C-alpha positions in Angstrom: -4.5 1.4 23.6 -8.2 1.9 24.2 -9.4 5.5 24.4 -12.4 7.1 26.2 -13.3 10.2 28.1 -11.2 8.8 30.9 -8.0 8.9 28.7 -5.5 11.6 29.4 -5.5 14.5 26.9 -1.8 13.9 26.2 -2.4 10.3 25.2 -5.3 11.3 22.9 -3.1 13.9 21.3 -0.3 11.4 20.6 -2.6 9.2 18.5 -3.6 10.7 15.2 -6.9 9.0 15.0 -7.9 10.0 18.6 -6.7 13.5 18.0 -8.9 13.7 14.8 -11.9 12.7 16.9 -11.2 15.4 19.4 -10.7 17.9 16.6 -14.1 16.9 15.2 -15.8 18.1 18.4 -13.3 20.9 19.3 -11.9 22.2 16.0 -8.1 22.4 16.0 -7.8 21.3 19.6 -4.9 19.1 18.7 -3.0 22.2 17.4 -3.8 24.4 20.4 -0.6 25.0 22.5 -2.7 25.3 25.6 -3.6 21.6 25.4 -0.1 20.8 26.6 -1.0 22.5 29.9 -3.9 20.2 30.4 -2.2 17.0 29.1 -2.3 15.3 32.5 -6.1 15.7 32.8 -8.6 13.2 31.5 -10.9 14.4 28.8 -13.8 14.0 31.2 -12.2 16.4 33.7 -11.3 18.9 31.0 -14.9 18.9 29.8 -16.1 19.8 33.3 -14.3 23.2 33.1 -16.5 26.2 32.1 -14.2 26.9 29.1 -15.1 23.5 27.7 -18.8 23.7 28.2 -19.4 23.4 24.5 -18.3 19.8 24.6 -20.9 18.7 27.1 -23.7 18.0 24.6 -21.3 15.8 22.6 -19.6 13.8 25.3 -21.5 10.6 24.6 -20.7 10.7 20.9 -17.1 11.7 21.6 -16.7 8.8 24.0 -18.2 6.3 21.5 -15.9 7.4 18.7 -12.8 7.3 20.9 -13.7 3.8 22.1 -14.1 2.7 18.5 -10.4 3.4 17.8 -8.3 0.3 17.6 
């Protein structure tokens, strides 16, 4: 499965490599119980929320790293 900012959060969290990439930009995101509440959202949509504003400067890098996962 290819990953990107358009992948659902729940799918990213199910894959250890993708979850590690997310944790790199949002430390311990994969362990945060609140992530289950947003599992149906894409990472792009989640990043649009004010609470996730810290991700915006890193979206291009995050997307590239997710896409590199095989």
